[in-house]
Structures are given as C-alpha cells and as structure tokens.
C-alpha positions in Angstrom: -4.4 13.0 15.9 -3.4 12.8 18.1 -3.5 11.3 20.1 -5.3 8.9 22.3 -5.0 5.2 25.9 -2.4 5.8 28.3 -0.4 8.5 26.7 2.9 8.9 28.4 5.1 7.2 30.9 3.9 3.6 30.5 6.8 2.3 32.5 6.2 4.8 35.2 2.6 3.5 35.6 4.0 0.0 35.4 6.3 0.6 38.4 3.3 1.8 40.4 1.4 -1.4 39.4 4.3 -3.5 40.6 4.4 -1.6 43.9 0.7 -2.2 44.4 1.1 -5.9 43.7 4.2 -6.6 45.7 4.0 -4.0 48.5 6.1 -1.0 49.4 9.7 -0.7 48.5 12.5 1.8 49.1 12.9 2.2 45.4 9.5 4.0 45.2 9.1 7.3 47.1 6.5 7.0 49.8 6.2 10.8 49.9 8.2 13.8 49.1 11.4 12.4 50.6 14.2 14.9 51.5 17.1 14.9 49.2 19.8 12.4 50.3 22.4 10.4 48.5 21.4 6.8 48.5 22.9 3.8 46.7 20.4 1.5 45.1 21.1 -2.0 43.7 20.4 -2.6 40.0 16.8 -3.6 39.4 15.8 -6.9 37.8 15.9 -6.5 34.1 12.5 -7.4 32.5 14.1 -7.3 29.0 16.7 -10.0 29.8 15.0 -12.5 27.3 14.1 -9.8 24.8 17.3 -8.2 23.5 15.7 -7.2 20.3 13.0 -5.3 22.3 15.7 -3.4 24.2 17.2 -2.3 20.9 13.8 -1.4 19.5 13.0 0.7 22.6 16.3 2.5 22.2 16.0 3.4 18.6 12.3 3.8 17.8 11.8 7.0 19.9 14.3 9.1 17.9 13.0 7.7 14.6 9.4 8.4 15.5 10.3 11.8 16.9 12.1 12.7 13.7 9.3 11.6 11.4 6.5 13.1 13.6 8.1 16.4 14.4 9.1 17.0 10.7 5.6 16.1 9.6 3.8 18.3 12.1 6.1 21.2 11.3 5.3 20.8 7.6 1.6 20.7 8.4 1.8 24.0 10.4 3.9 25.7 7.7 1.6 24.6 4.9 -1.5 25.7 6.8 -0.1 29.1 7.7 1.3 29.8 4.2 -1.5 28.4 2.1 -4.7 29.0 4.1 -6.2 31.2 1.4 -5.2 28.9 -1.4 -6.4 25.8 0.4 -9.8 27.6 0.9 -10.4 25.8 4.2 -13.2 27.1 6.3 -11.7 29.2 9.1 -12.9 27.0 12.0 -11.5 23.8 10.4 -8.3 25.6 9.6 -7.9 26.5 13.3 -8.7 23.0 14.5 -6.2 21.4 12.1 -3.6 23.9 13.3 -4.3 23.2 16.9 -4.2 19.4 16.4 -0.7 19.7 14.7 0.5 21.9 17.6 -0.7 19.4 20.3 0.9 16.5 18.4 4.1 18.4 18.1 4.2 19.2 21.8 3.5 15.6 22.7 6.4 14.3 20.5 8.8 16.8 22.0 7.8 16.2 25.5 7.6 12.4 25.4 9.7 11.0 22.6 12.5 13.6 22.8 12.7 14.8 26.4 11.7 11.6 28.0 12.4 8.5 25.9 15.1 9.5 23.5 17.3 11.3 26.0 16.7 8.7 28.7 17.4 5.6 26.6 20.1 7.1 24.4 22.1 8.8 27.2 21.7 6.4 30.2 20.4 3.2 28.5 17.7 3.0 31.2 14.9 0.4 30.7 13.2 1.5 33.9 11.2 4.6 34.7 14.2 6.5 36.1 14.9 9.9 34.7 18.0 12.0 35.2 16.3 15.5 35.0 15.3 16.1 38.6 12.1 18.0 39.4 11.6 18.9 35.8 10.3 15.3 35.2 7.1 16.1 37.0 6.4 19.2 34.9 7.2 17.3 31.7 4.7 14.6 32.7 2.0 17.3 33.0 3.0 18.9 29.6 2.9 15.5 27.8 -0.5 14.5 29.3 -1.9 18.0 28.5 -0.8 17.7 24.9 -2.3 14.2 24.6 -5.6 15.2 26.1 -5.7 18.3 23.9 -5.1 16.2 20.8 -8.0 13.9 21.5 -10.5 16.7 22.4 -9.4 18.9 19.5 -10.6 16.1 17.2 -13.9 16.0 19.1 -14.3 19.8 18.7 -13.4 19.4 15.0 -16.1 16.7 14.6 -18.7 19.0 16.2 -17.7 21.8 13.8 -18.0 19.4 10.8 -21.4 18.1 12.0 -22.8 21.6 12.2 -21.3 22.6 8.8 -22.7 19.5 7.0 -26.0 18.8 8.8 -27.0 22.3 9.9 -25.3 24.7 7.4 -27.6 27.7 8.1 -26.8 27.5 11.8 -23.1 27.2 10.9 -23.3 30.5 9.0 -24.7 32.2 12.0 -22.7 30.7 14.9 -19.3 29.9 13.3 -16.6 32.6 13.8 -12.9 32.9 14.5 -13.7 34.2 18.1 -15.9 31.2 18.9 -13.3 28.7 17.5 -10.5 30.3 19.5 -12.6 30.1 22.7 -13.3 26.4 22.1 -9.6 25.7 21.5 -8.7 27.6 24.7 -11.3 25.7 26.7 -10.0 22.4 25.3 -6.4 23.2 26.5 -7.6 24.4 29.9 -9.6 21.2 30.5 -6.7 19.1 29.2 -4.4 20.8 31.7 -6.8 20.2 34.6 -7.1 16.6 33.7 -3.3 16.2 33.4 -2.4 18.1 36.6 -2.9 15.2 39.1 -0.1 13.3 37.4 2.3 15.9 38.8 1.9 14.2 42.2 2.8 10.7 40.9 6.5 11.5 40.3 9.2 13.2 42.3 13.0 13.6 42.4 15.4 12.0 44.7 19.2 12.4 45.0 20.5 8.9 44.3 23.5 7.0 43.1 22.5 4.4 40.5 24.5 1.6 38.9 24.2 2.2 35.2 26.2 0.1 32.7 28.7 -0.8 35.4 29.3 2.7 36.6 27.8 4.8 39.4 25.7 7.8 38.3 24.7 10.3 41.0 22.0 12.9 40.4 18.4 13.9 41.0 16.5 10.9 39.7 12.9 11.0 38.8 11.1 8.3 40.8 7.5 7.2 41.1 5.7 8.3 44.3 3.3 5.8 45.9 0.1 7.7 46.5 -1.9 4.6 47.2 -4.0 2.3 45.2 -7.1 4.4 45.3 -5.4 7.5 43.8 -3.7 5.5 41.1 -6.8 3.6 40.1 -8.9 6.8 40.1 -6.4 8.4 37.6 -6.5 5.3 35.5 -10.3 5.4 35.2 -10.3 9.2 34.6 -7.8 8.6 31.8 -9.9 5.7 30.4 -13.1 7.7 30.4 -11.9 11.2 29.4 -9.0 10.1 27.2 -10.7 7.3 25.3 -14.3 6.3 25.9 -16.0 9.7 26.0 -14.1 11.4 23.1 -14.2 8.4 20.7 -17.9 7.8 21.4 -18.7 11.4 20.6 -16.5 11.4 17.6 -18.0 8.2 16.3 -21.6 9.5 16.7 -20.8 12.7 14.8 -18.9 10.9 12.1 -21.7 8.5 11.5 -24.2 11.3 11.1 -21.9 13.2 8.8 -21.3 10.2 6.5 -25.1 9.5 6.5 -25.9 13.1 5.6 -23.4 13.0 2.7 -24.8 9.7 1.4 -28.4 11.0 1.6 -27.5 14.2 -0.3 -25.9 12.1 -3.1 -29.1 10.0 -3.5 -31.3 13.1 -3.6 -29.5 14.8 -6.4 -28.4 11.9 -8.6 -31.3 12.3 -10.9 -30.7 15.9 -11.8 -27.1 16.8 -10.8 -23.6 15.5 -10.5 -22.0 15.3 -7.1 -18.5 16.7 -6.8 -16.8 16.7 -3.5 -15.6 20.1 -2.3 -13.5 21.3 0.6 -16.4 20.6 3.0 -16.8 17.0 2.1 -13.1 16.4 1.9 -12.6 17.8 5.4 -15.4 15.6 6.7 -14.0 12.4 5.2 -10.5 13.4 6.5 -12.1 13.7 10.0 -13.5 10.2 9.7 -10.1 8.9 8.6 -8.3 10.6 11.5 -10.7 9.3 14.1 -10.7 5.8 12.7 -6.9 5.5 12.6 -6.7 7.0 16.1 -9.2 4.5 17.4 -7.3 1.5 15.9 -3.9 2.8 17.3 -5.1 3.8 20.8 -7.5 1.1 21.8 -5.0 -1.7 22.5 -3.0 0.0 25.3 -6.2 1.1 27.1 -7.6 -2.4 27.0 -4.3 -3.9 28.2 -4.0 -1.5 31.0 -7.5 -2.2 32.3 -6.9 -5.9 31.9 -3.8 -5.6 34.0 -5.6 -3.8 36.8 -8.5 -6.2 36.9 -6.2 -9.3 36.8 -3.6 -7.8 39.1 -0.8 -8.6 36.7 2.7 -7.1 37.2 4.1 -5.4 34.1 7.5 -7.1 34.7 6.3 -10.4 33.3 7.8 -11.1 29.8 4.5 -11.4 28.0 3.0 -8.2 29.5 6.2 -6.4 28.9 6.1 -7.3 25.2 2.5 -6.4 24.7 2.9 -3.2 26.8 5.7 -1.8 24.6 4.2 -3.0 21.4 0.9 -1.1 22.1 2.8 1.9 23.4 4.6 2.0 20.0 1.1 2.1 18.3 0.1 4.9 20.6 3.1 7.0 19.7 2.6 6.3 16.0 -0.7 8.2 16.2 1.0 11.5 16.6 3.3 10.8 13.7 0.8 9.8 11.0 -1.4 12.9 10.5 1.0 14.3 7.8 0.7 11.1 5.8 -3.0 11.1 6.2 -3.4 14.7 5.0 -1.0 14.0 2.1 -2.9 10.9 1.0 -6.5 12.2 1.5 -6.2 15.8 0.2 -5.1 16.7 -3.3 -5.1 20.4 -2.3 -2.8 19.8 0.6 -0.4 17.9 -1.8 -0.4 20.7 -4.3 0.0 23.4 -1.6 2.9 21.5 0.0 4.7 21.3 -3.3 4.0 24.8 -4.4 4.7 26.7 -1.2 7.0 24.5 0.9 8.8 22.4 -1.7 8.6 25.1 -4.4 11.9 24.0 -6.0 10.5 20.6 -7.0 8.9 20.3 -10.4 5.1 20.1 -10.5 2.0 22.0 -11.1 1.6 25.3 -9.3 -1.3 25.7 -7.0 -4.1 27.7 -8.4 -6.9 29.1 -6.4 -10.1 27.6 -7.7 -12.8 30.0 -8.7 -16.3 29.8 -7.2 -17.8 30.2 -10.6 -16.5 27.7 -13.1 -17.1 27.8 -16.8 -20.5 26.3 -17.5 -20.9 25.2 -13.9 -22.4 26.5 -10.7 -21.5 25.0 -7.3 -23.9 24.8 -4.5 -22.1 23.8 -1.4 -20.7 20.3 -1.9 -22.8 19.7 -5.0 -21.9 20.9 -8.5 -24.7 21.4 -10.9 -23.7 21.6 -14.6 -26.1 23.7 -16.7 -27.3 22.6 -20.1 -27.8 25.4 -22.6 -30.7 23.7 -24.3 -32.6 23.4 -21.0 -34.9 26.4 -20.5 -35.4 28.0 -17.1 -33.2 28.2 -14.1 -31.8 25.2 -12.3 -33.2 24.7 -8.8 -30.7 23.8 -6.2 -31.4 20.6 -4.3 -33.1 20.9 -0.9 -30.0 19.7 1.0 -26.9 21.9 0.5 -23.5 21.8 2.0 -22.2 25.0 3.6 -19.3 26.7 1.9 
C-alpha cells in the first residue's frame, strides 16, 4: 500500500520547521521572488557526524526504487494477464490494480525524480532541487499518489466488508461502473488534498557551492507561507493521510475477521471450511493495512512531536530518527509484491505461469466451481457423503462469490 505519515519531501518540511524556529532567512523564499542570480554560502551540514547516514541516503533511494518499481510492474502485468485465471471479484481486481498504479507513481515521483537524481547527481543533503519550477508539480504528483494509495485501501476495505458481511447487497450494488467511479473520486480528492503543497515550494535562480564547485541554475526552494499555513497542512495530512483512513480500515478489518470466525464456528459441526478467493482477499487486506500501519506511524508521531516541542530537524538525534522513519515510509510502497506473493498461492502460480513462463513449475489451472464430490457455497466448501440421504442445507451465513 501504499502508502501512508508525511509522504514526500521530509527535508523540505524540515527546512520550513527550521525557518519557523529560527526566523526568516534569505535562503528561504519569502514569496515568489523574481529570478536573479544569487550566490549562497554552503549550509551547515546536519550529517557531519553521521557519514554512514549520508551514504545510506545516497544509495537507498535507487535500491528501493528498483525493487518497488519492478514489483509493482509485475503486479500490474500479472493482474492484467491473469484476471480470469485468478478469479478475483471484479471490484477487488480494480482496487488492487489502482493500488499498484498509485504506489508506482509515488516511487517514480519521489524515489526516482526527487531523491535518486538529487542525491546521485548533486550529492545534496538539503532540500535543494535542480529542476526549476517542475519541482512544485512533482510535489503535488507525489502527494496525490500517496493519498490515493491510502484511500484506495480504505475503498478496498469497504468493498471487502460488503462482500463478506452483506453478500446479497454486494450482488446488487457491486459493478465495474461503481468501482471506477469510486476510484476516480479517490484520485480527485487526493489531488485536492495535495494541491496546497504546490504553494510551499518555488524556483529561484541561484549559484550554489556543491562539492567545491559553483552550480548555477533554477533551484527548488521552500517558500515561507507562515506558521499557520504550514501547521494547517500538517494537521490535514495527519488527519486525512493517517488517522481517518487507518481508523476506517481498522474498523472494517475487525468486522471482516469477526464475520469469518463466526462463520467457521457455525459450520464446524456439519461442514469443512475451505478458504476461497473472498476470504484470501480479505486476509490480504488485513495484512496490507497492518503492515502499512506499522511502517507509517513512526514518521507521523515524530512530526507531531517536533511541532509540539518546537524541535529543529537539524539536531543529530532528530535527523537520525527522521530519515530512519522516512525509510520505513518509503518501504511501504515497495512491499506489496512480497505480501501478495507470500499470502496468495494463486498469485504465485499466475506469476510463474504467465510472467515467468520459462521457469519450471506447475501450470496455472482455472479451478472449477463444481468439484468432484464437493459443492462450494461462498467461502465454505461442503463435502457430500453418498450414504447420507437428502440434500445438504447450506449454512445460514455464506460468503459471496
């Protein structure tokens, strides 16, 4: 899942925090300053005592980007090529595809266009960026993808809740058109929530001293919009990027797990419970939301703690925690492929049969809805006994197929 927590430019927000704590500085744009060539002295290096941290910040973005982009591309290819074979319900298939797209867009926008190119090309530890006005648009794209990843998981959990707890309502109301409308609404709201970040950065024609040489260009710089605007965005991010989505996801996940456990206890005297695609998808949703919660909570808690305590992000301890928790945040967009592979046997077989078809292994077979000697009612498989007269009555609680 992405993903998510303060999603993107942690050092950019850190520079704004420093400005609020220490007052105005020429190094932070007070407004849309006209383009002019200005020479700025090198800034104090917050990584002076952490050489290993500087090396990690230089190399982890390309490593994470390679793993995450490859994994999400494999997810998209597998879902597109094997939808019928995977027998996923159509809404769940769309949500998984949308989640992979949002994570992929986040990785390209943040880990490739921002962190990898910035640190590998100019070795810059600060929030400077050598891409001119494009940096402001990239900030919006990255935040949009991050918000979309979180709220796609919420929409997916609502779909799973209806499918498991209200299967008959799911048959009536679930359709491809409805799912597409929900996904489009998620992306629209995510864009609106990310749009204010466009006014937090701007370009300025500067000459910077980088690695002992002068580099002149349109540098991306933080814009001081005032403490009220910055704190408001921080609270909006905390509420709509973390508290609200994870509260909703947790509530739906608890009800889904409870419904599955109750169904097992009801049928254990006269049937065997066999998990199907519906129950597997539901458990996968619980796994995705749990992992995301663990990875995304630390940076949000640290950010709020810094605001309340008035701590500057240039202190060595805060710098170490900040980047460690940011690494966890970025990891969230890279792990979905591993989670799918570990949690779903059908996904593993589909990946090997349709994507890595040259590798030895069992070919993916589409399971039949009628098995020999067995009938499947939703998520519950009832095995008939020839010597038992009369029809088998399905249990009262059924999972929707």
